[in-house]
N, C-alpha and C positions, 0 to 999 in steps of 0.2 A: 702639137704646139706650133702655130703659125708664126713666120718672123715678125709679123706686125702685132703679135700678142705680147711680145716680151717687154716692151716699154710700159704700157699701161699696167701689166701684172707686177712689175717692179715697183711702181707707184703705189699700187694696192698694198703690196707686201710691206712697204716702209711707212705707211700712213701712221700718224700719231694723234692722240687726242690733244687739242689745243690747251686745254686747261692744265693737265699734269704731264703731258708729253709721253704718256704711256702708249705702247703699241695698240692699235685697234685690231690688228690680226692678233689673235691670242698666242698663236704659235707660228711666228714668222720663220720663213726660210732663212737659215743662218748665213753668214758670210756677207758678202757684198749686197745680198738681197736680190740678185738676178735670178730670173726663173729660166731653167735650162732644159727641163724635162716635162713630159705629160703629167706624171704624177704630181709634180710641184705645182703645176697649173691648176689641177683639180683641188689640191689642198688650199691654195690661195682663193679660188673662186667660191669654195664651200665656206671658208672662214669669212670672206667678205660679204657673203649673202647673210650668214648668221650674225655678222656684226653691223648689218644695216647700212652698208656703204653704198655710195652711188657708183654703180658698175658700168662701164661703157656698153653701149647696146650691142657691140660686136660680139659679146659673150652671152647674149640672151639664149640662143640655141645650145651652146655648151652647157649653161647652167641647167635648162629644162632636161637635157639628156643626163647629167651628172646626178641631179636629185631624183629622177626616176630610177636610177639604179641604186644609189646609196640608201634610200629609204627601204628597199626590199633587203638590202644587205644588213642594215641596222636591225631590222625586224628579225632576221635569222640569228644575228649575233646575240640580241637580246634573249631570245628563246634558248639558245645554247647555253649562255651563261647562267640563266636561271635554273636550268635543268641540272647543271653541274654542281654537285654538293662537295666536291673537293676542297681542300683547305686553300688551293691556289686561287680559287674563285671567291675572294673575300667579300665582305659586306661592301666595302667601298667601291669594289669593281662592280658590283651588281647595281649600286646606286648610280655610278657614273654611266653605266650602260643605259639605264632608264633615262637619265637626263639628256644623254646624247641622242638617243632615239627620238625623244620628245622634241628636241631642238630641230633635228632634221625634218620631222613632220611639220612643225611650225614655221620653219625657216628663220628661227631666230634663237640665239642662246637662251638656255633655261632661265638664267638669272639676269636677263637684260632688261633695261628700263623701256625698251622699245616693245612693250606688251601688245601694242595695236597692230604690229607688223604681222601677226598670225591671221588677221582679218583680210578676207578678200579684197583686192583692189586698193589696199593700203601699202604703198611702197615706202622706200627709205625717206623720201621728202616729207611725205605727210606724217610718217611716224616721228620723224626728227621734230617737226612743228608741235606734236602733241608733247613729246618729252620737254621741249623748251618751255612749254606752258605748264610744266609740273605734273602732267599726266603720265605717271611712271609705274603704276600698278593697275592690276585688274579692278581693285575696289575704287580707285580714283577714276578709272575709265568708266565703270559702271555707274558712278555718281554724276558724271557729266550730263548736262542738259543738251538737247539737239542744238540749241543756239550757241552754246559755248564751244561745242565741237566745231561748228561753223566758223565761229570767231577765231578759234585757235589754228585752223587749217586754211583760213581765207577763202573758204567755199560758200556758195550760196545754197538756199533752201532748194530742194529737200534733202540735200546731202547730209545734214546732221540727223534727220529723222531716219534715213536709210542706215547710216552708220550705227545710230542708237539700237536699231532692231537687230543688227548683226552682233553688236556687243552683247545684247541680252541672250542671244542664242549660243554664246560660248558655254561649254560645260562648267557648272558652279558646283563643286563638290563640298560635302560636309563629312568630316571624319570625327568619330568619337571613339574612346577607348576607356575601359574601366577594369581595374583589378579587384577580384573578389573571390574568396574562398580557394585560393590557388589556381585560379584561371584568369585569363584576360579575355575580355569580351570586346570585340571590335565592331563598329557600326559604320557603314558607308552609304551615303545617300547622295543623290543629285537633286539640287534645289530648283532646277528650272527645266523648261521643256527645251529639247534639242532637235533641230531639223534632221530629217532622214540621212542627209549627205554626211553628217558629222557622227553618225551613231555607231559605225563599224570601227571602234577603237578599243584597244586593250587597256585595262586599268590594272596596274600591279600595286600590291601592298606587301611591305616587309615588316615583320615584327622582329625586334632584336634587343639584346640586353647590353649592359656595360661590356667592354672589351670586345665589342663587335661579335658577339655571339648570336648567330641567326636562329630565331626560334621557329618562324614560320614565314613561308612565301606563298603568294597565290596570285593567279591571274584571273580577272573578271572582265567579261565583254560589257561595253557600255549599254548595250541593248538589254542585258539582264536587269541593270539598275533602272532603266527607264520603264521596263515592263513590270516591275515589282510594285505591289500595293503597300510594302513597308520597306525600311531601309535593310540592305544586305547586312547580315550578322554572321559572326563567326566566333566560336568559343574554343579557345586553345588552353590546354593544361601546361602550366609552368614548370611543374615538377620542383626540382630543387633550385631553380633559378631565383636569385634574389637581387635586390637593388633596383636601379632605374631600368625602366622598360620603355622603348621608343617605337613609334609606328611611322613608317615612311610611305606615302602615297604618291604614285607617279603614273602618268598616262603616256601612251605612244601615239 
């Protein structure tokens, strides 16, 4: 923590949304908001990145080093939590670990409107322009024409064409589930072609019943889905489990 870091970090920690004055940093450092230690600095920079804030360039190297480390730690944490079947590792814990690992990979919160932030060369400024134009979901991003993307971001051709191509390369999953004869049949497919650099990703799916009873957990590598001639399928016996059954799909 350098002396020159403290003021800009404090400003990031205290930033609020103009519309409803809610904190942009989801878990701000309490108290006066002053950043006094290295771990507090790391916490603020991670959250500022995931929240798509404009971060002073003096932290560029710090952020690169931080995300190089935390992505590996998140992968280890996710594998450890998924392998632990004890009661302390509840369904919510497993789902939160999937969401957090995915956020660190994409460098944006899993439920953020800044969906475009996970695309190469789209920073907070361009992402904010798209959000201001109502492009707040994958479906809306996919439906935009090249001309509209250029209009919203204030860029000239062929920016829109290149961005459109990158959008179409984001993994687009299809999930299906059917209960029949005491079994649940799960189908997972990928609807588009994905470039080689994005193929080495893990896909997790969880099947659970009411009261958060975990029925089945499995990890699949994206390469398996891309190399298959038909959707991935799994048939799991439900036994005495009754009521609503849910399936959660997440990628890291």
